[in-house]
C-alpha positions in Angstrom: 10.9 27.6 71.9 10.2 25.1 74.5 9.2 26.6 77.8 9.0 24.4 80.9 9.3 24.7 84.7 12.9 23.7 85.7 13.4 22.0 89.1 16.3 19.6 89.2 18.8 18.4 91.8 22.0 16.6 91.0 25.2 15.6 92.8 28.5 17.3 92.2 32.2 16.7 92.9 34.6 19.4 93.9 35.2 21.9 96.6 33.8 25.3 97.1 35.5 28.2 98.8 35.1 32.0 99.1 32.3 33.3 96.8 31.9 30.1 94.7 28.2 29.5 94.3 27.9 26.6 91.9 29.6 23.5 93.5 29.6 21.6 96.7 31.7 18.7 98.0 29.5 15.7 98.4 26.5 17.8 98.1 23.9 18.8 95.6 22.6 21.8 93.7 18.9 22.7 93.3 18.0 24.9 90.4 14.7 26.6 90.2 13.3 28.8 87.5 11.3 29.0 84.3 13.5 27.6 81.4 13.2 28.1 77.7 15.6 26.5 75.2 16.0 26.1 71.5 18.1 27.0 68.5 16.6 29.4 66.0 17.7 31.5 63.0 18.5 35.2 63.2 17.1 35.9 59.8 17.3 34.4 56.3 17.7 30.9 57.7 21.2 31.7 59.0 22.3 31.5 62.6 24.6 33.8 64.6 26.1 31.4 67.2 27.7 34.3 69.1 24.3 36.0 69.7 22.2 32.8 69.9 20.6 32.1 73.2 20.6 28.3 73.7 18.8 28.4 77.2 17.0 31.1 79.1 16.1 30.9 82.8 13.8 33.4 84.4 13.8 33.8 88.3 16.9 31.6 88.6 17.8 30.3 92.0 20.7 27.9 92.5 21.1 26.3 96.0 24.3 24.3 96.8 24.2 22.1 99.8 26.6 19.8 101.6 25.1 17.0 103.8 21.9 19.0 104.1 23.6 22.3 105.0 23.5 25.3 102.7 26.8 26.1 101.2 26.1 28.7 98.5 23.1 30.5 96.9 22.9 32.1 93.5 19.9 34.4 92.7 19.3 36.0 89.3 16.2 37.4 87.6 17.4 36.2 84.3 20.1 34.0 82.9 20.8 33.5 79.2 23.1 30.8 78.1 25.2 31.3 74.9 26.4 27.7 74.7 27.0 27.8 70.9 29.5 30.8 71.0 33.1 30.1 70.3 33.8 30.9 74.0 30.6 29.7 75.6 29.2 32.1 78.3 26.3 32.8 80.5 24.9 36.3 80.7 23.0 37.8 83.6 21.6 41.1 82.2 19.3 41.9 85.1 21.8 41.4 87.9 23.0 38.7 90.1 23.5 37.9 93.8 25.7 35.3 95.5 25.5 34.3 99.2 28.0 32.1 100.9 27.4 30.3 104.2 29.8 29.3 107.0 30.6 25.6 107.0 30.4 25.3 110.8 27.6 27.6 111.7 25.5 27.6 108.6 25.2 31.4 108.9 25.7 33.8 106.1 29.4 34.4 105.6 29.7 36.4 102.4 27.5 38.2 99.9 28.1 39.6 96.4 25.7 41.8 94.4 26.1 43.3 90.9 23.9 44.9 88.2 25.3 42.7 85.5 27.4 39.5 85.1 29.1 37.3 82.6 30.4 33.8 83.2 32.7 32.1 80.7 32.0 28.5 81.4 35.1 26.8 80.0 37.5 29.1 81.9 35.2 29.4 84.9 35.8 33.1 84.9 33.3 35.7 86.1 33.0 39.4 85.3 30.7 41.5 87.4 29.8 45.1 86.4 27.8 48.0 87.9 27.5 48.7 91.6 29.4 45.7 92.6 29.4 45.2 96.4 31.3 42.3 98.1 30.7 41.7 101.8 33.1 39.4 103.7 32.6 37.3 106.8 34.3 39.8 109.1 32.1 42.6 107.8 34.6 44.1 105.4 33.1 45.5 102.2 34.5 46.1 98.7 32.8 48.7 96.4 33.7 48.8 92.7 32.2 49.1 89.2 33.9 46.1 87.7 35.2 42.9 89.3 36.8 39.8 87.8 36.6 36.4 89.7 38.9 33.6 88.5 37.6 30.5 90.3 40.4 28.3 89.0 43.0 30.2 91.0 40.5 31.5 93.7 41.3 35.2 93.0 39.1 38.3 92.6 40.5 41.5 91.2 39.6 44.9 89.7 41.4 47.3 87.4 39.2 50.3 88.1 38.9 52.5 91.2 37.7 50.6 94.2 36.9 51.2 97.9 37.3 48.8 100.8 35.7 49.4 104.2 37.4 47.4 107.0 36.4 48.3 110.5 36.9 52.0 111.1 39.2 52.2 108.0 38.3 53.2 104.5 40.8 52.4 101.7 40.5 53.8 98.1 42.8 52.7 95.3 43.4 51.1 91.9 44.3 47.5 91.1 42.4 45.7 93.9 43.3 42.0 94.3 42.4 39.4 97.0 41.7 35.8 97.6 38.1 35.0 96.8 37.3 34.6 100.5 38.3 38.3 100.8 41.5 37.5 102.7 44.9 39.0 102.0 43.6 41.9 99.9 45.8 44.6 98.4 45.8 47.6 96.1 48.4 48.0 93.3 48.1 51.7 93.9 46.6 53.1 97.1 45.2 56.6 96.6 43.5 57.3 99.9 42.9 56.1 103.4 40.5 57.5 106.1 40.1 56.3 109.6 36.8 56.9 111.3 36.5 56.9 115.1 33.4 54.8 115.8 33.6 54.8 119.6 30.3 55.8 121.3 30.2 59.6 121.7 33.4 60.1 119.7 33.6 63.7 118.5 30.3 64.6 120.3 31.9 66.6 123.2 32.8 70.2 122.2 36.3 71.6 122.9 36.8 73.8 125.9 35.7 77.4 125.7 39.3 78.6 126.4 40.6 76.5 123.5 38.1 78.2 121.1 39.0 81.6 122.3 42.7 80.9 121.8 42.1 79.8 118.3 40.4 83.0 117.5 43.2 85.2 118.7 
């Protein structure tokens, strides 16, 4: 297997939005990492294209920029490319992290972390698994164990139990769906909602003594 240091910048066409980490309009992407590539046999001289790893990148970092401003960042300890599979995919067995930046301010606008990820390259579909956390620009957060991200239609969705924290409210439900910039989100079935009073001193003052005595009678 050929192992070499990978450091390459190239221009892209397209438009990013939401969590999209891999494209930038009129910009460029910088990929850093240690790459290995090759096509070998699984045994007996035969190859198993589904399991074959065509490219491996350790300590992967993908930086998308637009006119010198950061747009998106992808970080992964390991990426394995299965380009010879019938449905080509990239596998991130050691977790992944996406960071999106605000176009105007250049500040962090969103963040996504997961313990495991799959990316089907032809469909541009992602599946994130294990301790998935999505943080939006307004501070809202989604917690789930599985999340799908269809970049072609700019949607994220989950079919398992999920939790959304938005301001003082916590929502729990099944069938989460939202725009991939975390706007207009909804649950197919809402199973719980809790509102937490976050005002300073809220709940800190004890009730009057007379009210306690009345409740004991």
